[in-house]
N, C-alpha and C positions, 0 to 999 in steps of 0.2 A: 147671854147668860150661859154659863158652863153647866152642863148636866153632870150629875154624879154617875158613877158606874151602874148603880142600881137603876137609875132613870133610863140610861141607855139600854140596859137589858130589857126593861119593860117596853121601850119603844120597839125593840126587835121582836119581842113577843107579840105585840099588837100586829106587826107585819106578818108574823107566823100565823096568828089567828086568821087573818084574811086569807092566807094561803090554804089553811086547813079548811075553811068554809068552801073555797073553790074546788079543792082536790077531793074532799070527802063527799061532796054533794048531798049533805044531810045524813050521811052514814056515820058509824062509830069511829072509824079510823081513816087515816090518810089513804090507806089502801082499800077504802070503802067498808065492806062488812067484816073483814078480818084484818089482822095485822099483816102489813106488807113491808117491803124493804125500807120505805121512807119512815114508817112508824118505828122500825127497829133503829134506824140511824138516829132519829131525833129522840126516841125513847130513852136512849142511853143518858141523855141529859136531864130527863124528867126527875129522877131521884136526886141528882145534884142540885137542881133548882129547889126542891123541897128541903134538902139539907141546908142550902144557903139561907133559905127563908128562916129556918129554925135557928141556925147558928148565929145569924146576924140580926134577928128580929126584923125581917123584911117581909114585904108582900110583893112577890114577883108575878106569880100566876094569880091574877086578880079576877074574881067572878064578874066584876063590873066591866073591866076592860077586855078580858079574854075569856068569856064564859065557855065557848066551845073548846078552847085549848085546855081549860081546867078540867072539863069533862073527859076530854081525850086522855089527859095525863092520868086521871083517876082510873079510867077503863084500862089503859095500857098497863099501869103498875099493878092492877089487881087481876089481870088476865092470868089464867092457869099456866100458860106457857112462859110467863115472865116473872110472876111474883116470887118464886123461889130462886130465881137466877140473879135478879138485881139485888144488891146489898141493901139491907135495912138501914135506916138513918142511924141507929145505934151502932151498927157495924162501921159505918162511914165515920162516925165520931171517933171511934177507937182507932181507925186507920189514920186519921188526921192527927190525933194525939201522939201516936207512935212515930209518925213522920216528923212532927215538931220536936219530939224528944230526941230522935236520931240527929236532927239538924243541930239542936243545941249541944249535943254531946260532941259533934264534930267541929263546931265553930270554936276558934281560939278565943280565950278569955282576955 
């Protein structure tokens, strides 16, 4: 059985859930009580996952399959140090629209 791209992403997120549980040891972040390097590296993708969910009507970060990761993403994206730096979904939608328009304008008819 061939998996869809979304199913493969969810499989990867389940593995990341396991890694989060081991690394965080019950704390809020991979770096334990506060955001660390791994949180920053992985947190860059958190908003893109939320964007993909909304844009394609998907559920990637699932409370039943990855409850700890869902909580981590929510804490990371709402953290004072992060929330005004990471683009909002509306801004990301505009960026994608602009990129698509630029691509269409450059492609030969």
